[in-house]
C-alpha positions in Angstrom: 153.1 20.1 33.9 154.7 22.5 31.4 157.7 24.3 33.0 156.9 28.0 33.1 159.8 30.1 31.4 160.0 33.7 32.5 160.9 36.5 30.7 161.4 40.2 32.0 160.5 43.3 30.2 162.4 46.5 31.4 160.0 49.1 30.8 160.1 51.5 33.6 162.4 50.2 36.1 164.6 47.2 37.0 164.1 44.0 39.1 166.9 44.2 41.7 166.1 41.0 44.0 165.1 37.4 43.9 162.0 36.1 46.0 161.4 37.4 49.3 164.2 40.1 48.7 164.1 43.8 47.7 162.6 44.6 44.3 161.6 48.0 42.7 158.4 48.7 40.9 158.7 46.8 37.7 156.6 45.1 34.7 157.7 41.7 34.4 156.1 38.9 32.2 155.8 35.3 32.3 156.1 33.2 29.2 152.7 30.8 29.2 150.9 29.5 26.1 152.8 31.7 23.7 152.0 34.7 25.5 154.3 37.2 27.6 151.8 37.8 30.6 152.5 40.9 32.7 149.1 41.1 34.7 146.9 38.3 36.2 143.8 38.1 38.1 143.9 35.9 41.4 141.4 36.1 44.3 138.4 38.6 44.7 137.6 41.3 46.8 135.2 44.3 47.2 136.8 47.1 45.3 134.1 49.4 43.7 131.6 49.0 46.7 131.1 47.0 49.7 128.4 44.9 48.0 130.0 42.8 45.2 133.5 41.2 44.9 135.6 41.6 41.8 138.6 39.6 40.6 141.8 41.1 41.9 144.2 42.2 39.1 148.2 41.8 40.2 151.2 42.9 38.6 154.1 40.5 38.2 156.9 42.0 40.1 159.7 39.6 40.6 160.0 35.8 39.7 161.8 32.8 41.2 161.3 29.4 39.3 157.5 29.2 39.4 157.0 31.4 42.2 155.9 35.0 41.4 155.8 38.2 43.6 152.5 39.9 42.9 151.4 43.2 43.8 147.9 44.5 43.1 147.4 46.9 40.2 145.1 49.2 42.3 144.9 50.2 46.0 142.3 48.0 47.7 141.9 49.9 50.9 143.1 52.8 52.9 144.1 53.2 56.7 146.9 54.1 58.8 149.9 51.8 59.4 149.8 51.6 63.1 147.9 52.5 66.1 150.7 53.3 68.2 153.4 55.9 68.6 155.8 56.0 65.5 158.8 55.2 67.6 157.2 52.1 69.0 156.0 50.8 65.7 157.1 47.8 64.0 155.7 45.8 61.4 154.8 42.8 63.9 152.5 44.9 65.8 151.1 47.2 63.0 147.3 47.1 62.4 148.3 47.1 58.5 149.8 43.8 59.0 146.8 42.7 61.1 144.4 43.8 58.3 146.3 42.2 55.4 146.8 38.8 57.2 143.4 38.4 58.9 140.6 40.3 57.2 141.9 40.6 53.6 143.4 37.2 53.4 140.3 35.6 54.8 138.1 37.4 52.4 140.0 37.7 49.2 141.1 34.1 48.6 139.4 30.7 48.6 140.7 27.7 50.5 142.1 26.3 47.0 143.8 29.6 46.2 145.5 29.8 49.7 147.3 26.6 48.8 148.9 28.3 46.0 150.2 31.1 48.2 153.9 30.9 49.6 154.0 32.2 53.2 156.8 34.6 54.0 159.0 33.1 56.9 160.8 36.3 57.3 159.1 39.6 56.8 160.7 42.3 54.6 160.5 44.9 56.8 162.8 44.1 59.9 163.5 40.3 58.8 162.0 38.8 61.9 159.9 35.9 61.6 156.3 36.7 61.5 155.2 34.1 58.7 152.9 36.4 56.9 150.8 35.4 54.0 150.3 39.2 52.7 152.8 42.1 52.9 153.3 45.6 51.6 155.3 46.0 48.2 159.0 46.9 49.2 161.2 48.9 46.8 165.0 49.1 46.7 165.1 52.8 45.6 162.6 55.7 45.6 159.8 55.5 42.6 157.4 57.9 41.5 154.1 56.8 41.0 150.7 58.5 40.1 147.8 58.9 42.3 145.7 56.8 39.9 146.5 53.7 41.7 144.3 54.8 44.4 141.5 56.2 42.6 139.1 53.1 43.0 139.6 53.8 47.0 138.3 57.2 46.6 135.4 56.3 44.5 134.7 53.1 47.1 134.7 55.2 50.2 133.4 58.4 48.7 136.4 60.4 49.6 137.4 63.9 48.8 141.0 63.6 48.4 143.3 61.0 46.6 145.8 58.9 48.5 149.3 57.6 47.8 149.9 54.2 48.6 152.6 52.5 50.7 155.9 51.3 49.4 158.6 50.5 51.8 162.2 52.1 51.4 164.8 49.6 51.9 168.2 51.3 52.3 169.7 48.2 54.2 168.7 45.5 56.7 166.3 47.1 59.0 167.1 50.5 58.3 163.6 51.7 57.6 162.0 50.1 60.5 164.9 51.9 62.8 163.8 55.2 61.5 160.1 54.5 61.4 159.6 55.9 58.1 157.9 54.5 54.9 158.3 55.9 51.4 155.2 57.2 49.6 154.9 58.1 45.9 155.3 61.8 46.4 157.4 62.1 49.7 161.1 61.7 50.2 162.8 60.4 52.5 159.2 59.5 53.8 156.4 59.7 56.5 156.5 58.4 60.2 154.6 55.2 60.4 152.3 55.6 63.4 151.3 58.5 65.6 153.1 61.7 65.9 152.9 64.7 68.1 153.6 68.4 67.1 153.1 71.7 68.7 151.1 74.4 67.0 151.0 77.6 69.3 149.4 76.7 72.5 147.7 73.4 71.0 149.3 70.0 70.7 148.4 68.3 67.5 148.4 64.3 67.4 148.2 62.8 64.0 148.4 59.5 62.0 148.6 59.6 58.2 146.2 57.7 56.1 147.5 55.7 53.0 146.2 53.4 50.6 147.4 49.9 50.3 148.6 47.6 47.6 148.9 44.1 49.0 151.6 41.9 48.0 151.7 38.2 47.7 153.9 35.2 46.5 152.0 32.5 44.4 153.1 29.3 42.9 151.8 29.8 39.1 152.5 26.2 38.4 149.3 25.4 40.6 146.8 27.4 38.5 143.9 29.0 39.8 144.9 32.5 38.0 143.7 34.1 34.7 145.4 36.4 32.1 144.7 40.0 32.4 147.4 41.7 30.1 149.9 40.3 27.7 152.6 41.5 25.2 151.9 40.6 21.4 155.5 40.6 20.4 154.2 40.2 16.6 152.0 43.4 16.7 154.1 45.1 19.2 150.9 46.0 21.3 149.8 45.3 24.9 146.6 43.4 25.0 144.2 43.6 28.0 141.3 41.3 28.5 138.0 42.9 29.5 136.7 42.8 33.0 133.4 41.3 34.2 131.6 44.7 33.7 132.8 44.7 29.8 129.7 43.3 27.9 131.6 43.4 24.8 134.2 40.9 25.8 136.7 42.0 23.4 140.4 42.5 23.9 141.9 46.1 23.8 145.2 46.9 22.5 147.4 49.7 22.8 150.8 50.4 21.2 151.9 52.5 24.0 150.8 50.1 26.6 149.9 52.8 29.0 152.5 51.5 31.6 155.3 53.9 31.7 154.9 56.5 34.2 156.2 59.9 33.4 157.1 62.8 36.0 155.0 65.3 34.0 151.9 63.2 35.0 152.1 63.0 38.7 149.5 64.7 40.9 150.3 66.7 43.9 148.5 65.1 46.9 147.6 66.9 50.0 148.4 64.3 53.0 145.4 63.1 54.9 145.5 62.5 58.5 143.7 60.9 61.4 144.0 64.1 63.6 143.5 65.2 67.2 143.9 68.6 68.8 144.5 69.0 72.4 143.9 72.9 73.3 145.3 74.7 76.3 143.0 74.9 79.2 141.8 78.1 80.6 140.8 77.6 84.3 137.9 79.6 86.0 137.2 79.2 89.5 133.9 80.2 91.6 134.0 82.2 95.0 135.8 80.1 97.7 133.2 78.9 100.2 134.4 77.6 103.6 137.4 75.3 102.7 136.0 74.3 99.1 136.3 75.9 95.4 134.7 74.7 92.5 137.2 74.8 89.3 135.8 74.7 85.7 137.0 75.1 82.2 135.7 74.6 78.5 136.0 71.3 76.8 139.2 71.4 75.1 139.3 70.1 71.5 139.6 66.4 71.3 140.8 65.8 75.2 139.2 62.6 76.4 140.1 63.3 80.2 142.1 66.0 82.1 145.0 66.3 84.8 144.3 68.7 87.5 147.1 69.6 90.0 146.9 71.7 93.0 149.7 72.5 95.5 150.7 75.1 98.2 154.1 75.0 96.3 154.5 77.2 93.4 156.8 74.7 91.9 154.3 72.0 92.7 156.8 69.9 94.6 155.9 66.3 95.2 155.2 66.3 98.8 152.8 69.3 98.6 151.2 68.5 95.3 147.8 66.6 94.9 147.2 65.0 91.4 143.7 64.5 90.1 142.4 62.7 87.0 139.0 64.1 85.7 136.6 63.2 83.0 134.5 66.0 83.5 135.0 69.8 82.7 134.8 71.0 86.4 135.7 69.7 90.0 135.6 70.7 93.6 138.8 70.7 95.4 139.2 71.0 99.3 141.5 73.6 100.7 143.1 74.5 104.1 142.2 77.7 105.8 144.6 80.4 105.4 146.7 78.8 102.7 147.5 80.0 99.1 147.2 77.4 96.5 148.3 77.0 93.0 146.3 75.3 90.3 147.0 74.0 86.7 145.5 71.5 84.5 146.0 69.9 81.0 143.9 68.1 78.4 144.6 64.3 77.9 144.1 62.2 74.9 143.6 58.5 74.7 143.2 56.9 71.6 143.9 53.7 70.1 147.0 52.4 71.9 148.4 56.0 72.5 148.2 58.6 75.6 149.1 62.2 74.6 149.0 65.3 76.8 148.3 68.9 76.1 149.9 72.1 77.3 149.7 72.9 80.9 147.3 75.9 81.7 148.7 79.1 83.1 149.0 78.7 87.0 146.0 79.8 88.7 146.4 81.5 92.4 143.6 80.7 94.8 
């Protein structure tokens, strides 16, 4: 089989790494059959809707021999990176990695196409051995990108807002994972990846940011199974784009500008979208004490899934004098000793995915 010769076109940024290392967003091209190819199609996935699969278009990002690092031209899905706290998040335990290497890998590529893919023994996030087939793009320095990459995700899921996409910021070996941050198109130095907690007045907000996903894979181009999508005609000085399956004319489209250089003035301000929960502060009410019992009640507090209720004969809730209850309802009956003053407080509890979070304690009520 013919030896593939590679030519890099430095259009917007520069490639800074070899295979399995760091790279910036770039426009590389492979010399094939007299054409300098910058985009190819490989595999298929649901992109415009959940009914029909379409060929996946990939940008050629970096090259090593016959093996190309490919990142999808557009985002294919949106999700949160992790289902646990940001400080506990790693690439290995992330839901994003699971989705990419299980659901996406199984549904996007045929058995024959998988034979052309090169597994990544050590992942590019923290250099641990995870043997991934699919990862996220990794960039050496911060980049600016438009939200147009995620437009098809907005249309597919009928979303009101656009999304930036994930791109890992690598300042050094493992730095990003230690900081639990991921750099996005319009945020610097990045966003925590996973659930975070913040206080807003008497409320506790738990949130996890959504991002769109541009998968990255490594493919041995010498094994075939891919098609040309875009190439550069050096004689005419034009970028030539092949029509997609929806184009009935089947004619090539050319552009002298190429539409590939991303300029700061074309960037859009995007409001972050979050998977968000609010644990509101409880206000306890009690009925009249009857004999040695009293009923306590409160209104459902935002997104709380259960409640902690403590009552004690100690105003400081010392351990030996305090009873602690876990309650799923918004009321309970507690037994009291006669002629004793009791102190009561409660808070909301949220359990979602792999996290447990607590709201603020209510004001202490005396009974």
